[in-house]
C-alpha positions in Angstrom: 81.5 81.8 57.3 80.6 82.9 60.8 81.1 79.4 62.5 84.6 79.3 61.0 85.4 82.7 62.3 84.0 81.9 65.8 86.0 78.7 65.8 89.2 80.5 64.9 88.6 83.1 67.6 88.1 80.3 70.2 91.2 78.6 69.0 93.3 81.8 69.3 91.9 82.6 72.8 92.6 79.0 73.9 96.1 79.1 72.5 96.8 82.4 74.3 95.5 81.2 77.6 97.5 78.0 77.4 100.6 79.9 76.4 100.2 82.4 79.3 99.4 79.8 81.9 102.5 77.7 80.9 104.7 80.7 81.8 103.0 81.5 85.1 104.5 80.2 88.3 103.0 80.3 91.8 104.9 82.3 94.4 105.0 81.2 98.0 103.7 83.9 100.3 106.1 84.4 103.3 104.6 87.3 105.2 102.1 90.1 105.0 102.8 93.6 106.4 101.5 97.1 106.6 104.1 99.8 106.6 105.1 103.2 105.5 108.3 104.6 104.2 110.2 107.8 103.8 112.9 107.9 101.2 115.5 110.6 101.0 117.9 110.8 98.1 121.4 112.4 98.2 124.2 113.1 95.8 127.4 111.9 97.4 130.9 111.8 96.1 131.0 108.7 93.7 134.3 107.6 95.1 132.9 107.4 98.6 129.9 105.5 97.5 132.0 103.1 95.3 133.9 102.0 98.4 130.7 100.4 99.7 129.9 98.4 96.6 131.1 94.9 95.8 133.5 94.3 93.0 132.0 94.6 89.5 129.4 97.2 90.6 129.7 100.9 89.8 127.8 103.9 91.2 125.1 105.1 88.8 123.1 108.2 89.6 119.4 108.4 88.8 118.9 110.1 85.4 115.3 111.2 85.7 112.4 111.6 88.2 112.3 113.1 91.6 115.6 111.6 92.5 117.5 112.8 89.4 121.2 113.1 90.2 120.9 111.2 93.5 123.2 108.2 94.0 122.7 107.4 97.7 119.5 107.0 99.7 118.3 106.6 103.2 115.0 104.7 103.5 113.1 104.8 106.8 110.5 102.1 107.1 108.1 101.5 109.9 106.2 98.2 109.8 103.0 98.7 111.7 102.0 95.1 111.6 103.7 91.9 110.3 102.1 88.5 110.0 103.8 85.3 109.0 102.0 82.5 107.1 102.4 80.3 110.2 100.3 82.8 112.2 103.1 84.6 114.1 103.0 88.3 114.3 105.3 91.2 115.3 104.6 94.9 115.7 106.6 98.0 115.5 109.6 96.9 113.5 111.6 99.9 112.2 114.4 100.0 109.6 116.8 102.6 108.4 118.4 101.3 105.2 121.3 102.9 103.4 121.3 102.2 99.7 123.4 103.2 96.6 122.1 103.1 93.1 124.5 100.9 91.1 125.0 99.0 87.9 126.9 95.9 86.9 128.4 96.1 83.4 129.0 92.3 83.2 125.4 91.3 84.1 123.7 94.4 82.7 121.7 94.7 86.0 121.1 97.9 87.8 119.2 99.0 90.8 119.4 100.0 94.5 121.9 98.1 96.5 121.3 98.1 100.3 124.7 98.4 101.8 123.7 98.6 105.4 120.5 98.4 107.4 119.8 99.3 111.0 116.8 97.8 112.8 115.2 97.6 116.2 115.1 93.8 115.9 117.2 91.8 118.3 120.9 91.3 117.7 120.4 87.8 116.3 118.4 89.0 113.2 120.4 89.8 110.1 117.4 91.1 108.3 116.4 90.5 104.7 119.7 91.8 103.2 121.9 89.9 105.7 123.6 93.2 106.7 121.3 94.5 109.4 122.7 95.8 112.7 120.7 96.4 115.8 119.9 100.0 116.7 117.4 102.0 118.8 115.2 103.6 116.2 112.5 106.0 117.5 110.0 108.1 115.5 109.0 111.4 116.9 105.5 112.6 116.0 104.9 116.2 117.0 101.3 117.0 117.6 100.0 120.4 116.4 96.7 121.5 117.9 94.8 124.3 116.3 93.9 127.2 118.6 90.5 126.8 120.2 87.8 129.1 118.8 86.6 129.9 122.3 90.0 130.7 123.8 90.5 134.1 125.3 93.6 136.0 124.5 95.2 138.0 127.3 
């Protein structure tokens, strides 16, 4: 009885592996980057946000989580390094993206729609959302130094 059970188990595992591998597709890597982001969520007047969305999309506020009630977002991204597959690299790209959470009743899709993006890239780059405009984006990093233990007060 054991050989039959073992054979059945091997058959099930093989079938699962073949089934899974048939649905898996390779993705083409385009770039690799290291970055950090700061996301701020806001609740804005739905009518104002709606004016920025394409036809068929409606403003949909987040219903749960840390952004509950928010329907508009500003995402600050600083890419520390960027590397293309061809070996090219770029440093210090900064973005400020303005997004609205929206839903499309016809397609049943919902998510964050980036309605405008500012970047320190040159004016010829339209960015990943094809709506990027050039801007001077600077990050200010204040330095706080703890008082020295040996400092004399006067």
